[in-house]
N, C-alpha and C positions, 0 to 999 in steps of 0.2 A: 503493499499499500504506500510505503514511504518512497519506493521507487517510482510508482505511478505519479506521485505529487512532484517528485523531482523532474521526471520527464515532461510533465505538464508545464512546470516552470520553465524548463528550457525551450519549450516551443514557443512560449510568450516572448522570451528574449534571450540573447546570447550572453553568458557571463563574460565580462571584460578579461582579457588576457593580461599578461605582465606589462606589455607595451601600453596598453590602454590605461591600466592603473597608474603607471608611471607618468603618463602625460596628464592624467587628472590631477595627480599630486602636484606636479610642477605648475599646472594651470592655478590650482588653488593657492599655492605659495606666491605665485606672481601677482594674483588678484589681491591678496592680502597686502603685499608690499606696495602696490599701486595705491590702494586705498589709504593705507597708512601715510605713504608720502604725500597724498593729496591732503589729509587731514593735518599733517605737520606743516605744510605750505600755508593752509588757510590760518592755523594758529599763529605761526610766525608772522604772517602778514598783518593780522590783527593786532598783535602785541607790538609791532614795530612802531616807533613815533613817525608822525607825518607832517609835511609842511603845508600850511594853509594861510595865504595872505602874508607870507613872510614871517609867520609865527610857527614854532615847532610845538606841535600838540602831542601829549602823551599818547601811548598805545591804548587799545581799546580795553585791555585788562588792568590798566592802572588804577590804583585806589581812588584817585581823584574823579574818575568816571562812575564811581559807585557809592560816593559818600552820602548821596541823598537818601539812600535806603536805610540809614540810621535814624532818620526822622520818622516818628510814629504818624505824623499827619500824611506823609506820603502814602504809607500803607493803608491808612484810613481812606484816603481818596481811591487807591486801587481797589480796596474791598468794596466801596460803594459802586464802583464799575463793574465788579464781578457780580454783585447782587443785582445790578440793572440788567446785565446780560442773562443771568438765570431767571430773573422775573419775566422778561420777554419771552424767554425759551419756554418757560413753564406754562404761561398763558397761551402761547401759540400751540404748544404740545396738546394741551387739552382740547382746544378748538379744532385742531387738525384731526385728532382721533374722532371727535364727534361728527365733523364734517366727512371724514372718511367713511364712517358707518352709515350715514345718510346716503352718500354717493354710491356706496356697494349696494344698498338695498334698492335704490332707484335704478341703478345700472343693470341690476339683475331681474328688475320687474318684468312681468309678462306683457303689461300693456305698453304697446309701441309708443304711444304719445308721452309716456314717462321715460322709457328706456333710451329712445333715440336722441331726444334734447339733452338728456344727461350726458350721453356719450360726446355730443358736440361740445357741451360746456367743459367736461374733463379734458378733451383734447385741446381745447382752446387755452385753458390755463396751464396745461402741461407744456405747451409750447412757448408760453410767455416767460421771459427771464424774471427772476425774483426782484431783481433790483429795478427793473423798469416798472414792475407792478408796485413796488413801494413808492416810487417817484409819482406814478399816477394817482395813487391813493392820497399821497400828501398834497399834491398840487390841485386835485380836483375836489376831493372831500374835505380838505383842511382839517384832517383829524390830529395833527400833531405827529411827532416823530415816533413816539411809542407805538401808537395804534396803526400807524402806516407800516412799521416793522411787523407788528403782531399780525395784522389782517393779512398782509402779503404771505407771510409764512403760514398761516392757517389755510388759506385758498390753495397754495402751491402743494404743501405737503399734504393737505387733505385729499387732493386729487390722486396723489400717488398711494396713500394709504387705502382709499376707496378702491383703486384698481387691484391692489393686493388682496383686499378681502373679497372683492368680487371673484378673483381667480381662485381663492380659497373655497368660496361657495361653490363655483363651477366644477372644482376638482373632487368635491365629496362624492362617495358612491351614491347612485340613484336609490339604492335601497334604504337609505336614511329617510328620505322624503317619502317613499312609499310606505315605510313602517309607520311613519307619523300620521300619514293620511288613513292608513287602515285602522288607526286608533280613535279616528273621528275628527283629527285636527283639520282646520282649513290650510290652505297652501301658505297664507301669510304667517298663521301660528306655527307651521312646521319651519318656516324659514327662521323665525325669530327665536323660537323655544329649542329647536333641535339642530338645525343646520348651522345658524350663525354662531353659536358659542363654539362649535367644533372648528369652524373656519377661523375664528378669532384666535383660538388657542394655536392652531396650526401656523398662522401667520404672525404670532406675537413677536418672535424673534426679528422678523423683518420690519415690523413696526417700530421696534426699539431702535433697530439699526437706522431706520429713516429719521428718528427723532434726534439720533446723533448728528445726522446731516443738518437737521433743523437748527441745532444748537450752534454749529458752525456758521450757518448762514446768517445768524444774528449779527455777524461782523459787517454785513452789508449796510447795517443801520448806520455806519460811519459816514455814508454819503448823504443821507437824509438828515444827519444832525443829531442822531440818537446817541447819547453818551455811554456806549457799551465799552468794552475792555479796550479795543484798539484805539478808539477815538479819544478816550480819557487818558491813556497812557502815551500813545504815539503822537497825539496832536496837542492836548491840553497841558499835560506835564512837560513835554519837550518844549512847548512854547514858553512855559513859565520858568523853567530852570535852563533852557538854552540846548542847542543841538549837541553839545559835548556829551550829553547823557542819552542820546537818541539810540545808541547800541545797547546800552545796559537796560533801557526801557523795553527795547525790542525782545532782549532775552527773557526778561521777567515776563513779559506778555506771552511769549511763546511757551514757556514753562507752564504758565497758568492754563492756557488752552490745551496743551498736552495732558495735563494732569485731569482736567475735567473730561476731555474726549476720550482718553484711554481708559478712564474709569468707566464711562458709558459703554465703550466698545467691549470691555472685559464683561460687563454686565450682560450685554447682548449675546456674547458668545456663551456665557454660562446659562442664560435663559435658553439659548438653542439647544444645548445638550440636555437641560432640564425637561424641556418639552418633549424633546426626542425619546427620553427615557421614561416617559409617562408619569412624571412627577417624582420618580425615585432619585436617589442620589446620583447625580451625573458623574460619568466616568471621564477621566482626562483624555484628551485626543484632539484632533485637528477639528477646527471650527467649521461650521457650515459655510460653504463658499458664498451662499447668499447673504451672509452678514457682510462681507466686503462690498458686494453689489447687490442691493436690495431688489433691483429689477430682475436679476437672474432668477430668483425664485418665483417672481411673477410669471416669467416666461415658462418655467418649468410646470407651474400650476396650469397655466394656459394650455400647454401641450398635453398634460394629463387630462384636462377637460375635453379636449377635442378628441383624444383617444377613447374616452368613455362614450362620447356621442357617436363616433364611428362604430363602436362595438354595439351600440343599441339599435343601429339602423339594420 
């Protein structure tokens, strides 16, 4: 039996020979050296003093470029910017999920006069850039920067979440609806009480991944005047203290965004494994590729739904 497994493995691919393994090791070493040399060049370039207007300025890692962070008021200002970003993201996330639920139900309705206009609306907003939507809301509705950011994020991400939920509904086995109808439920009751909870659970990791994208898109509020992290740090603080602190403020802003987004990405990967294991303790392993690209799982669910329809014909 072990020999059969070995022969099946050999059919799939040829084991690399000594020459191929040697070339692979050499390529790995060369790649590490090239990457290390590139990082060293970047660090040395940033650390070197530079001339500007006949004045020699210290390197980017000089203490004089970081001394503002000893001031508690600076961290208080940065904290307010972080809270402003999280506030906009939280309100937009709740609204996007609610709108996505509504879109998914309307998009999967049997009534053509509901389903077709909803599909047009979804395609229209999916094709509109989020920044353009923010500017339109700000200029036409005069909502203010906060609501321009939030409403645009709700509409754009709501359409994507709605498509994910619709694909999840379409990919469910037809027996789920037939069993609900046989118990005396109407079609709408079956969709709300039986089908939709299963589709929502199936697509929950994809929804969380889309909310990670939503959080990053709050940075577009910089253009419409909303004081999120980037505008507060890279514009307001750098204007107040001077451009000599621009690099240090950039690094602090980058670290804050990485900490928030990586935490949410980790949660999305954990949630993907947890839902895949049926609520049991998730096993460690590679994450669902749909977490990296939320639209990939939508395409997979669409393909599954089409296959089920073709089987039913």
